[in-house]
C-alpha positions as CSV (number, residue, x, y, z in Angstrom):
1,M,58.2,-36.5,41.5
2,L,56.3,-34.9,38.6
3,L,58.9,-35.9,36.2
4,L,59.2,-39.5,37.3
5,T,55.3,-39.7,37.2
6,T,55.3,-38.1,33.6
7,I,57.8,-40.5,32.5
8,I,56.0,-43.6,34.0
9,T,52.5,-42.5,32.7
10,S,54.0,-42.0,29.2
11,L,55.4,-45.4,29.2
12,L,52.2,-46.9,30.3
13,M,50.2,-45.2,27.4
14,I,53.0,-46.3,24.9
15,G,52.5,-49.9,26.3
16,Y,48.9,-49.7,25.8
17,L,49.2,-48.8,22.1
18,W,52.0,-51.5,21.7
19,V,49.6,-54.1,23.1
20,V,46.4,-53.1,21.4
21,R,48.2,-53.0,18.0
22,E,47.6,-56.9,17.6
23,E,43.8,-56.6,18.1
24,K,41.6,-56.5,15.1
25,F,38.9,-54.1,15.7
26,T,35.8,-55.5,13.8
27,T,32.6,-53.7,13.5
28,K,31.0,-56.0,16.0
29,K,33.7,-55.4,18.6
30,I,33.6,-51.7,18.1
31,V,29.7,-51.7,18.7
32,I,30.3,-53.9,21.9
33,I,32.9,-51.5,23.3
34,G,30.7,-48.6,22.5
35,M,27.7,-50.3,24.3
36,F,29.4,-51.4,27.3
37,S,31.4,-48.0,27.7
38,A,28.1,-46.1,27.5
39,M,26.6,-48.5,30.1
40,S,29.5,-47.6,32.4
41,F,29.0,-43.9,31.9
42,V,25.4,-44.1,32.5
43,L,25.8,-45.8,35.9
44,Y,28.7,-43.3,36.7
45,L,26.1,-40.5,36.4
46,I,24.1,-42.2,39.2
47,Q,26.3,-41.1,42.1
48,F,25.3,-41.8,45.7
49,I,28.2,-39.6,47.0
50,K,30.1,-37.0,45.1
51,Y,33.5,-35.5,46.3
52,P,34.3,-31.9,45.8
53,Q,37.5,-32.7,44.0
54,G,36.1,-35.3,41.9
55,G,35.4,-38.8,42.6
56,G,32.8,-40.4,44.8
57,I,30.6,-43.6,44.9
58,S,28.5,-44.4,42.0
59,L,26.0,-47.0,41.1
60,F,28.7,-49.8,40.1
61,S,29.9,-47.9,37.1
62,M,33.0,-50.0,36.6
63,L,30.9,-53.1,36.4
64,P,30.1,-53.3,32.5
65,T,33.8,-52.6,31.8
66,L,34.7,-55.4,33.9
67,V,32.4,-57.6,32.3
68,L,33.5,-56.7,28.7
69,A,37.1,-57.4,29.8
70,V,36.4,-60.9,30.9
71,L,34.1,-61.8,28.0
72,Y,36.2,-60.2,25.3
73,G,39.7,-60.0,26.6
74,Y,41.9,-57.4,28.2
75,R,42.9,-55.6,25.0
76,L,39.2,-54.7,24.4
77,G,38.8,-54.1,28.1
78,L,41.5,-51.6,28.2
79,T,40.0,-49.8,25.2
80,A,36.6,-49.8,26.8
81,G,38.1,-48.2,30.0
82,L,39.8,-45.7,27.8
83,I,36.6,-44.7,26.2
84,F,34.9,-44.7,29.5
85,G,37.4,-42.4,31.0
86,L,36.9,-39.8,28.3
87,L,33.1,-40.0,28.5
88,K,33.4,-39.1,32.3
89,C,34.7,-35.7,31.0
90,L,31.3,-35.0,29.6
91,N,29.9,-34.9,33.2
92,G,32.4,-32.2,34.3
93,A,36.2,-32.9,34.7
94,V,38.8,-31.7,37.2
95,I,41.9,-31.2,35.2
96,V,44.7,-29.3,36.5
97,H,47.7,-31.0,34.4
98,P,47.9,-33.1,31.4
99,V,49.6,-36.1,33.4
100,Q,46.9,-35.7,36.1
101,F,44.2,-36.1,33.3
102,V,45.8,-39.1,32.1
103,L,46.1,-40.8,35.5
104,D,42.6,-39.8,36.6
105,Y,40.7,-40.2,33.5
106,L,42.5,-42.6,31.4
107,L,44.6,-45.0,33.2
108,A,42.5,-45.4,36.3
109,N,39.8,-46.6,34.0
110,M,41.9,-48.6,31.6
111,A,43.2,-50.5,34.6
112,L,39.7,-52.3,34.6
113,G,40.5,-54.1,31.5
114,L,43.2,-56.1,33.2
115,A,40.4,-58.1,34.8
116,G,40.2,-59.9,31.5
117,I,43.4,-61.7,32.4
118,G,41.6,-63.9,35.1
119,K,39.9,-67.1,34.6
120,K,36.2,-66.5,34.1
121,N,35.1,-70.0,35.2
122,N,36.2,-69.6,38.9
123,R,34.5,-67.3,41.3
124,V,37.5,-66.7,43.3
125,S,39.7,-65.8,40.3
126,L,37.1,-63.6,39.0
127,F,36.9,-61.9,42.3
128,L,40.6,-61.3,42.6
129,S,41.1,-60.3,39.0
130,A,38.3,-57.6,39.1
131,F,39.3,-56.2,42.7
132,L,43.0,-56.1,41.7
133,A,42.2,-54.4,38.5
134,M,40.2,-51.9,40.2
135,M,42.6,-51.3,43.0
136,L,45.2,-50.6,40.5
137,G,42.9,-47.9,39.2
138,V,42.7,-46.5,42.7
139,F,46.4,-46.6,42.9
140,F,46.6,-44.3,39.9
141,L,44.1,-41.9,41.6
142,I,46.2,-42.0,44.8
143,V,49.2,-41.0,42.9
144,S,47.4,-38.2,41.1
145,G,46.2,-37.0,44.4
146,G,49.5,-37.0,46.1
147,V,51.2,-35.3,43.1
148,F,48.5,-32.6,41.8
149,F,46.3,-32.1,44.8
150,A,48.4,-31.4,47.8
151,E,46.8,-27.9,48.4
152,Y,43.4,-29.7,49.4
153,A,45.0,-31.7,52.3
154,P,44.2,-30.5,55.6
155,A,46.7,-28.4,57.4
156,G,49.7,-30.5,58.9
157,M,48.3,-33.7,57.3
158,N,50.7,-35.8,54.9
159,I,49.3,-35.4,51.4
160,W,49.7,-39.1,50.7
161,W,47.7,-40.1,53.8
162,Y,45.2,-37.7,52.5
163,S,45.1,-39.0,48.9
164,L,45.0,-42.5,50.2
165,L,42.0,-41.8,52.4
166,Y,40.4,-39.7,50.0
167,N,40.4,-42.3,47.3
168,M,40.1,-45.5,49.3
169,S,36.9,-44.0,51.0
170,S,35.3,-43.6,47.6
171,A,36.7,-45.5,44.7
172,G,38.1,-48.1,47.1
173,I,34.8,-48.8,48.6
174,E,33.1,-49.0,45.3
175,S,35.8,-51.3,43.9
176,L,35.0,-53.8,46.8
177,L,31.4,-53.8,46.3
178,T,31.6,-53.9,42.6
179,A,33.9,-57.1,42.9
180,I,31.6,-58.8,45.0
181,I,28.7,-58.1,42.8
182,F,30.7,-58.9,39.6
183,T,31.4,-62.7,40.9
184,F,27.8,-63.3,40.9
185,I,27.0,-62.2,37.4
186,P,26.1,-65.3,35.0
187,L,28.8,-64.4,32.5
188,K,28.3,-67.7,30.7
189,R,24.5,-67.0,30.2
190,L,25.6,-63.5,29.1
191,E,28.0,-64.7,26.7
192,K,25.6,-66.9,25.0
193,I,22.8,-64.1,24.8
194,L,25.4,-61.7,23.2
195,N,26.8,-64.3,21.1
196,L,30.3,-63.2,21.6
197,S,33.4,-64.5,19.9
198,K,36.9,-63.3,20.0
199,N,37.4,-64.0,16.4
200,S,34.4,-62.3,15.1
C-alpha cells in the first residue's frame, strides 16, 4: 500500500509541475498568490477545534485559496494551495513520512485550486466545484490517515473507518460550511476591486 501511495503521489506532483509550466508568473500574480495564501494561513491559525494528530476546524481557512482559484484560474490556485500547505508547517507539523507530508500538507491543499475549473457565474457550479475540490483534499487526508496513522485507531476499529470519521468530522465539516459561504461571495465585485486580469 505504501509503494502504491508513493507512486501515485509522485505522479500527481509531477503532473502539477507539468501543468504549471504553462503559466507565466508575473510579479502581480506572485503578489496575489502570496496575499491570498497568507490570508488562508491567518484564518488557519484561528481554530475552533484542534485534533491531537493534526487537523481540526478553522475559521474558513480554505476560502481565500478557493477565491483565488476561481478568479485567477486553477494553475494559480494549485500553486497558492501548495504555498498554503507549506505555511501550515510554521504552526507545527505532524510528519511521520515524506509521502505523508506530501499528502497532508501539499496535495490536500493544492486540491483547492481545482475549484478554478468551475463556472464562476453560476452559484450551483461554484458550490459544486468548491465542495468537490475540498473533498478531494479530504480524500488525500483519509488516505494519509489510513496508510500512516494506523496506531491511533481504537482497538478493534478498522483504520480506514477511523481515518474517514476523523477527517470527515473535521476537514469534511469545514469543507461543507466553506462551500456554502463561498457561493455567496460577490466574486464579480471582488474581481473589479482587485482589477485582476489573467493576462497581466
